[in-house]
Every structure is written in structure tokens, then in C-alpha cells.
C-alpha positions in Angstrom: 126.0 92.3 107.2 124.0 95.3 107.5 123.2 96.6 110.8 119.4 98.0 111.5 118.3 100.1 114.2 114.5 100.0 115.4 113.9 102.8 118.0 110.0 102.5 118.3 107.7 99.9 118.7 106.9 97.7 115.9 105.0 94.5 115.0 107.0 91.3 114.9 106.2 90.5 111.5 108.0 93.9 110.5 111.2 93.0 112.8 111.0 89.1 111.3 111.6 90.7 107.8 114.5 92.7 108.9 116.6 90.0 110.5 116.8 88.2 107.4 118.6 91.0 105.8 120.9 92.1 108.5 121.7 92.5 112.3 118.8 93.9 114.0 119.0 96.0 117.7 115.4 96.4 118.7 115.5 99.3 121.1 112.4 101.1 121.6 112.3 104.0 124.0 115.8 105.3 123.5 116.5 108.6 124.7 117.5 111.6 122.3 121.0 111.5 123.6 121.4 107.8 123.6 120.5 107.6 120.3 122.6 110.4 118.9 125.5 108.2 120.3 124.4 105.0 118.9 123.2 106.0 115.4 126.7 105.8 113.8 126.7 102.2 114.0 123.8 101.7 111.8 123.2 101.5 108.0 119.3 101.7 108.4 116.7 103.4 111.0 113.2 102.3 111.6 110.6 104.4 113.5 107.3 105.2 114.1 106.0 108.8 115.5 107.8 108.8 118.7 111.7 108.9 117.4 112.5 112.2 116.3 115.1 112.0 113.2 116.5 115.6 112.9 119.2 117.1 110.9 121.6 116.4 114.0 120.7 113.0 114.2 121.0 112.5 110.6 124.2 114.3 110.3 125.3 112.1 113.1 124.4 108.5 111.1 127.0 108.6 108.6 126.6 105.3 107.7 122.8 105.6 107.0 121.5 104.2 103.8 117.7 104.2 104.7 115.1 105.8 107.2 112.1 103.6 107.4 108.8 105.1 108.8 106.2 103.0 109.8 102.9 105.0 109.2 102.0 107.4 106.5 103.4 111.1 108.3 107.1 111.9 108.1 106.7 115.1 110.1 109.2 113.9 112.9 112.2 113.0 109.8 113.8 115.8 108.5 113.4 114.5 104.9 115.4 117.8 103.4 118.6 116.9 105.9 118.4 112.9 104.4 117.8 114.0 101.0 121.0 116.4 101.2 122.8 112.9 102.7 121.6 110.8 100.1 119.6 108.7 102.4 116.1 107.4 100.8 113.0 108.0 103.4 109.9 105.3 103.0 106.8 105.2 104.9 103.8 103.4 104.3 101.3 105.3 103.2 98.6 102.7 102.3 99.2 100.9 105.4 96.7 102.5 107.6 93.9 103.3 104.8 91.2 100.8 106.0 91.9 101.7 109.6 91.0 105.2 109.0 88.1 104.5 106.7 86.6 102.2 109.3 87.1 104.5 112.1 85.4 107.1 110.6 82.5 104.5 110.0 82.5 104.2 114.1 82.4 107.4 114.8 79.7 108.5 112.3 77.6 105.3 113.3 78.5 106.4 117.2 77.6 110.0 116.5 73.8 109.3 114.4 73.1 106.8 117.4 74.5 108.6 120.6 76.2 105.3 121.4 78.9 106.5 123.9 76.3 108.7 125.3 73.9 106.1 126.0 77.0 103.7 127.6 78.0 106.3 130.3 74.3 106.7 131.3 73.9 102.7 131.7 77.0 102.3 133.4 75.8 105.2 135.6 72.6 103.0 136.8 70.3 104.9 134.5 67.5 103.8 132.0 66.7 106.4 129.6 66.2 104.8 126.5 64.2 108.1 125.3 67.3 110.3 125.8 69.4 108.8 123.5 66.7 108.9 120.0 69.1 108.8 117.1 69.2 108.8 113.5 69.5 106.3 110.6 72.3 106.9 108.0 70.0 105.2 105.2 69.1 107.8 102.6 71.0 110.4 104.1 73.8 112.6 102.4 77.0 112.3 103.1 79.5 115.1 102.0 83.5 113.9 101.5 85.5 116.8 101.6 88.9 115.3 100.2 88.6 112.3 97.8 92.0 110.9 98.4 92.6 107.2 99.2 90.7 107.0 102.7 88.0 109.6 101.4 87.4 106.6 98.4 87.2 103.9 101.1 84.9 105.9 102.9 82.6 106.7 99.9 82.2 103.2 99.2 81.0 102.3 102.6 78.8 105.0 102.6 77.4 103.6 99.4 77.0 100.0 101.2 74.9 101.6 103.9 72.3 103.1 101.5 73.7 106.9 101.4 74.0 109.6 98.8 77.4 110.4 98.4 78.7 114.1 97.6 82.4 114.9 97.2 84.6 117.9 97.1 88.3 117.8 95.8 89.1 120.7 93.6 92.0 118.7 92.6 90.5 115.2 91.5 88.5 115.4 88.0 84.8 114.8 88.2 85.2 111.9 86.1 86.9 110.3 88.6 84.6 110.8 91.5 81.7 109.6 89.5 83.6 106.5 89.1 82.9 105.8 92.8 79.7 106.6 93.3 79.9 109.8 94.3 78.4 113.3 93.1 80.9 115.6 92.4 80.2 119.4 93.6 81.1 122.7 95.2 82.0 123.1 98.5 79.2 125.7 99.0 76.8 122.8 97.7 78.1 120.0 99.8 77.8 122.2 103.0 73.9 123.0 102.1 73.1 119.7 101.5 74.7 117.0 103.4 73.2 115.5 106.7 76.5 114.2 107.5 80.4 115.6 106.5 83.6 114.1 106.7 86.7 115.2 106.5 89.7 113.4 104.6 91.5 116.8 103.0 95.1 117.2 103.8 96.5 119.9 105.9 97.8 123.0 103.9 98.0 126.6 104.0 94.5 126.7 101.8 92.8 124.0 103.9 94.0 125.4 107.6 90.7 126.1 109.1 88.6 125.1 106.0 85.6 124.6 108.2 85.5 128.2 109.5 82.9 130.3 111.1 81.2 131.5 108.0 81.3 127.8 106.2 80.2 126.3 109.3 77.0 128.6 109.6 76.5 127.3 105.6 76.0 124.3 107.0 72.4 122.8 106.8 70.9 122.7 110.4 71.2 119.6 112.4 74.4 118.5 110.4 76.8 116.3 112.1 80.7 116.6 111.6 83.5 113.9 111.6 87.1 114.8 111.6 89.8 111.8 111.4 91.9 113.8 109.4 93.8 116.6 110.6 92.9 118.9 113.7 93.6 122.4 112.0 90.9 121.8 109.3 88.3 123.1 111.8 88.1 126.0 113.8 87.0 124.2 117.2 85.8 127.5 118.6 83.2 128.7 115.8 82.1 124.7 115.9 81.6 124.5 119.7 79.6 127.7 119.4 77.3 126.2 116.8 76.8 123.0 118.8 75.5 124.8 121.3 73.4 126.9 119.3 71.9 123.5 118.2 72.6 124.2 114.3 75.3 121.4 114.6 73.9 118.5 116.4 77.4 117.2 117.0 81.1 116.2 115.9 83.2 113.2 116.2 86.8 114.0 116.7 89.4 112.1 116.4 92.6 114.7 115.8 93.1 118.1 117.2 95.2 121.2 116.3 97.0 120.3 119.9 97.4 116.9 121.0 96.4 115.8 123.6 94.2 118.9 123.6 94.1 121.6 126.6 91.4 120.2 129.3 89.2 123.7 128.9 88.9 123.0 125.2 85.2 123.6 124.9 84.6 120.6 122.3 85.6 118.1 125.2 82.9 119.7 127.5 80.2 119.2 125.2 77.9 116.0 125.8 76.9 115.8 122.0 80.2 115.2 120.8 82.1 111.9 120.3 85.9 112.0 120.9 88.8 109.6 120.5 92.6 110.0 121.4 94.0 109.8 117.3 93.1 106.2 116.8 92.9 106.7 113.1 96.3 103.7 112.6 95.4 102.4 115.9 94.5 98.6 114.5 96.6 95.5 115.0 96.2 94.7 111.3 97.2 98.4 110.3 100.4 98.2 112.7 101.2 94.7 111.0 100.9 96.4 107.4 103.3 99.2 108.0 105.5 97.0 109.4 105.7 94.7 107.0 105.5 97.4 104.2 108.3 99.5 105.5 110.5 96.6 106.7 110.2 95.5 103.2 111.3 98.6 101.6 114.2 98.7 104.2 115.7 95.6 102.8 115.0 96.6 99.3 117.3 99.2 99.5 119.9 97.6 101.6 120.3 95.1 98.6 120.4 97.5 96.1 116.7 97.6 95.1 114.3 100.2 94.7 111.6 100.8 97.5 107.7 101.1 96.9 107.3 104.3 98.8 110.2 106.4 98.9 109.2 109.9 100.1 112.7 111.6 98.2 114.7 110.5 95.8 118.1 109.5 95.6 120.5 112.1 93.9 120.8 112.3 90.2 124.1 110.8 88.7 126.5 113.6 88.7 127.6 114.0 85.4 123.9 114.8 84.5 123.1 117.0 87.6 124.5 120.2 86.6 122.2 120.1 83.3 119.5 118.7 84.7 118.9 120.5 87.9 117.8 123.9 86.9 115.1 122.4 84.5 113.9 119.9 87.0 113.4 123.3 89.1 111.8 125.1 86.1 109.4 122.4 85.6 108.2 122.2 89.0 107.9 125.7 89.1 105.5 125.7 85.7 103.6 122.9 87.5 103.3 125.6 90.5 101.7 128.3 88.6 99.0 125.6 86.8 97.8 124.8 90.2 97.4 128.6 91.3 96.1 129.9 88.0 93.6 127.0 87.4 90.1 127.1 88.5 89.1 123.7 87.8 91.3 120.2 88.4 93.9 119.5 85.7 92.7 116.2 83.9 96.1 115.9 81.6 99.7 117.3 81.5 101.5 117.7 78.7 105.1 118.5 78.6 106.8 119.1 75.3 110.8 119.4 74.9 112.2 121.7 72.2 115.7 121.3 71.5 118.7 119.9 72.0 118.1 117.5 74.9 120.5 114.4 74.2 121.0 112.4 77.0 119.0 114.3 79.6 116.0 112.3 81.5 112.9 114.1 80.0 111.0 111.7 81.8 112.1 113.1 85.3 111.9 116.9 84.3 107.9 116.1 83.0 107.5 114.4 86.4 108.8 117.8 87.9 105.9 119.4 86.6 103.6 117.0 88.5 105.7 117.6 91.5 104.7 121.2 91.4 101.0 120.9 90.1 100.6 118.8 93.8 102.6 120.2 96.0 100.2 122.5 97.1 97.3 120.4 97.0 98.6 118.1 99.6 100.5 117.7 102.8 101.8 114.7 101.7 105.8 114.7 100.4 105.5 114.9 96.7 109.0 113.7 94.6 109.8 112.7 91.4 109.4 109.3 92.3 105.6 109.1 93.9 104.2 112.0 91.5 103.2 109.6 88.8 101.3 107.5 91.5 99.6 110.5 92.9 98.7 111.3 89.3 97.2 108.1 88.6 95.0 108.1 91.9 93.4 111.3 91.0 93.0 110.3 87.3 95.5 112.9 85.9 97.1 111.7 82.5 101.1 112.9 81.9 102.4 112.9 78.3 105.8 114.2 77.0 107.4 114.9 73.5 110.4 116.1 72.2 111.0 118.0 68.9 114.3 119.0 68.0 113.3 122.5 66.6 112.9 125.6 69.2 111.6 128.5 67.7 113.0 131.2 70.4 115.6 130.0 72.7 117.7 126.7 72.0 116.1 124.6 74.5 112.1 125.3 76.1 109.8 123.5 77.9 105.8 123.9 77.7 103.4 122.4 80.0 99.7 122.3 78.5 97.6 121.5 81.5 93.9 120.7 80.5 90.7 120.7 82.8 87.1 120.2 81.8 87.2 124.4 81.2 89.6 124.2 78.5 93.8 124.3 78.8 96.6 126.7 79.8 100.1 126.5 78.2 103.4 128.1 79.7 106.4 128.1 78.2 109.8 128.4 79.7 113.8 128.2 79.5 116.8 128.3 81.3 119.4 131.2 80.3 122.9 130.5 81.2 123.4 128.0 83.9 120.4 129.2 86.5 118.3 132.1 85.4 114.7 130.7 84.7 112.5 132.4 83.1 108.4 131.8 82.0 108.4 133.4 78.4 105.1 132.9 77.4 101.3 132.4 79.1 99.7 130.5 76.2 100.2 133.1 73.3 101.2 135.9 75.4 105.2 136.7 75.4 106.1 137.3 79.0 109.6 137.8 80.6 109.3 136.6 84.3 111.7 134.9 86.7 109.2 132.2 89.0 110.2 133.0 91.9 109.2 135.0 95.4 105.4 136.5 94.9 103.8 136.8 91.6 100.6 138.6 90.8 99.1 137.7 87.7 96.1 139.3 86.2 94.2 139.3 82.6 92.4 142.4 81.0 91.8 144.1 78.0 94.7 146.4 76.7 93.1 149.7 77.5 95.0 152.8 79.0 95.3 153.3 82.8 94.7 149.6 83.9 98.0 149.0 85.1 98.4 152.1 86.6 95.2 151.6 88.9 96.7 148.2 90.0 99.7 149.7 90.9 98.1 152.9 92.8 96.0 150.3 94.6 99.3 148.1 95.6 101.2 151.0 96.5 98.2 152.4 99.1 98.7 149.1 100.9 102.3 149.5 101.1 103.2 146.8 98.8 106.1 147.0 96.7 106.3 146.0 93.0 109.7 144.6 92.3 109.5 143.8 88.5 106.6 143.7 85.9 106.1 142.5 82.4 102.9 142.9 80.1 102.3 140.8 77.5 99.2 141.7 74.9 97.9 139.9 71.3 97.8 143.2 70.1 96.8 147.1 70.6 93.5 146.8 72.4 93.4 143.0 72.2 93.5 140.3 75.6 96.5 140.7 77.9 98.6 139.6 81.0 100.0 141.8 83.4 102.7 139.7 85.6 103.9 141.9 88.9 106.7 140.3 91.2 105.9 141.9 94.7 108.0 142.0 97.6 105.0 141.9 100.2 102.2 139.3 100.5 99.2 140.4 99.1 96.1 140.2 101.7 92.9 138.6 100.4 91.1 141.8 100.6 93.4 143.9 98.4 93.4 141.0 95.8 89.3 141.2 95.9 89.9 145.0 95.3 92.1 144.4 92.4 89.1 142.2 90.9 86.8 144.5 91.2 88.9 147.3 89.3 87.3 148.5 85.9 89.1 146.6 83.2 90.2 143.9 85.1 88.8 140.5 84.2 90.8 137.9 86.7 93.7 138.6 89.5 95.4 135.2 91.0 98.3 135.5 93.3 101.3 132.7 92.5 103.7 131.8 95.5 106.8 130.4 94.8 
């Protein structure tokens, strides 16, 4: 009978499910050294956020088959180390959706009607009704940044309150947003039109300080801001300044860049604000849901079944690994290129295989392209198992096809990403065993390794353009490691791909875009 260790507080309903499948040791509060000594005796480990499951602990758990996180985030689990050991990691991405959406609305109402401030005043023996004049939600405009699982639930509740809902999410096609009764808009339009703004975006390098000083200044005067997502999405110093000036009427914050926040954080001392200590998932129902969900998945893995929400994927059979692995990497990097080169959300992705692919799991390679497409747009771990589900949630259609004829190379992959603005095609292949190459962008021939930092420019084939770009990079001490230029014909449309050794700052990229003859310039980071 398998042994299961539970090292954090878990709802009894989840423990009962585990007890039906094995011997359960419920030991919340174990010290790290105690856990490290004991882990070798268990087949499964179930945690919440307190237990740190690092590479050392995973290495010591020689019997471990599955690690379950009763919650959404897996920041406390070294997923890469678990994957290398062939340990399945599961979580519960849906378990706290309703709890987080309801907390968002609780904060929205508390902020609008000044409920906490009135409560404090009354408890202090005061009766100041006029001091707590609020505003109604009815017929107000709510701007939702990030229309994922929680954002969608917030949108539904806002409509029930009679609010107009705007939504900004560059990775969700507009028709999918409209189905929720929301109006898809740009970020600038959302900031300018919203009476209330609620953040539900993932934390990625692109969304860090998404609401910075400049964007906060673009908001409608008197706006109220709610953040139940990630603390780093907002520049809190800039927010505090605009609250002080009155441009922002107040903020309701459940999350902070540092938790607990430092006592001298300005927003903590502004009476206009409503603050809670990261309570998004803190409901009895949510804790029961995640406990049951993860317990069922642990049992599934221990009994040879398939879990609902694996964060990683068990290894590919050894007899296929050598052939498949480089093409999985190639497809993923082609997806990453699409994500960083396109200006609009991808609505469909078609992966075409040409050549001899007998015995190769083509559906897995097609999914790898999705992984690349989504990796830079979400802070949720994306893998070959959950990528199709994420695509479904975003209204993105994945298709793949195969033909035996290959025009240029023995085996090629072509990805066609379609957006509302058109389509973009990439073709790639693998030379030898591990030499990944991108060979075409649309119909233009290129020969570039998808690695490091890549500058991609579009222009018309005219003398001097390549030199001007190279000179500008050199003036900023940015070294060029490789280059390829593809063109339709002399004087026609051309694309230049430059591999560089150093990051290209945004101000340098802006200067490149302003060079005469350059039509577009984007940076792709692998």
C-alpha cells in the first residue's frame, strides 16, 4: 500500500480520499530538516504553500511518484527537478476561482461604499454618515485587465450589477471576450474609460508594473483600482502618489510585492484604501475544493491513472525520446516566435508536418507549439498536457496535418498562426540530431538558430538599411553574433534576423524603428 505524506493543513475531505488509497501521515508543521529525513519513506507528498519542495528534498524522495499542491501556484515546488526525476506535479487551477472572484467584488463594493472606513469610525464612537458618501456600481464602467478564469467570473458578476464591462487581454481573441458580454478594448482605452479597474493578469516580465506611473496617469480621474492578482502588477509608489493627489480615489489591494508588506509602505497608511492579507483563496469552500481535487489526482497517479491538472508531463518513452525531443524544442520555439512577433491574439494555430514522421507522436509536437505560444503570456506553468486546455479557454483552435512530401529538407514543421489581422507562417527543421533551424518566415527564406536574443526587422530591400541598423547597435555596444536576410526579390519585401549577444533596451529598439526604410522591428527572446 502506498504511503502519502501531508505536510501542510489540508481539509478533512481531501484526507479521507487519500486514506482510501494508501497509508496517510498527516504531519503539518514539519521542520525542513525533519521533512528531508522522512521523505524517503513516501510515494506521494501533498502540500499547500508553506512547505518548500526544493531540488534537495525531491532528490531525497527516492520513492516519490507524485507531488500535489492544494492550490493554484507552484512557486514552492521545483517543478523542473521533479520533471527530471519523472515525478508528476499536480495542482488545482480551478479550485479558488469563485473565491477570488467573490473577494474581488467584496473589495469593489467596500471601496465604492467606504465600508471599512465607516466600520472603524462607528467602533470609535463616531456617527459621521456624511463623511462616508460612496458611489454606486450600477451603470459604471468596470475595466478588467486579464480575462482568464477569474476575470471571466468577475465580468459575469459585474454584468449582474448593471455595469458596463471592458476587457483588455492581448492573448484572448475579441470574439471570445464578446461572448462574455464584455467589450474588447486596448489598454489605453480601458484606462481612459473605466470608473473601476480590476487586475487579473498573470505576472510575467511584460506585466511587471503594468500599471506604472505613466499608465496610472492615463486613468480616468476618480478611478478606483482593485488588485487580487499579483502585487507586482502595480507600481505602488506611483499609485500612492496619485491617491494622494486625488486622481485615484482609492485602491483595494489583496496582494503586495512583498508579503507581508513592510510597515512603512505608503498605501498602508492612506485612509482611502481597503487592504486585506492575501485572502483570495481563503474560503472554507475553496479549501475543500482544492483538497478534494488534488487528493483525487494523487490517487489517480498512484493507481496508474491520468491526473486532471498535471503541471508537468511524465517522460516520453525512451525509444521515441531521441527522435522527438529536438522537434519538441523546435515547435516550442516557433510558438515563442509567433507570440513575440504578432500584434494581435492568435485565434488558430495549424501545424503542418512534411516528411517521414512514422511512429512519431505528432499531436505532442503540435502541442509543443502551443506551449511556446503561451509561455510568455501566463505565469501558470504550461506543458504538453495543459496547453490544449489553455487554448480552449482562450478560444484558440489547434489543428495539425501531415504530408509525406517535403520540398527542401527531409522533415519540416510549418506553423501557421492566424489572427484577426491575417496570418504568419514559420518553417523549421532539425539538422543532424540537435541543430534547430528556422528556415522560412512566411515565404521568405532565412537560416537562423532559434536561440538567445533575436532582432527581427521588416523593410524593403534598399541599400544602407542593414548598415544603419548594425551601426546603431554598435553605437550602443550591442554585439551581433549572426545574421540572415531574406527577400522576395531585388527591391522587394525583406526580413532581417540578427542574433545579438546583449539585450536590446526599449529605447534602442525605438530608434531602430525610426530608421529610414525600417517598417517594423521586434525582439524575440528564447
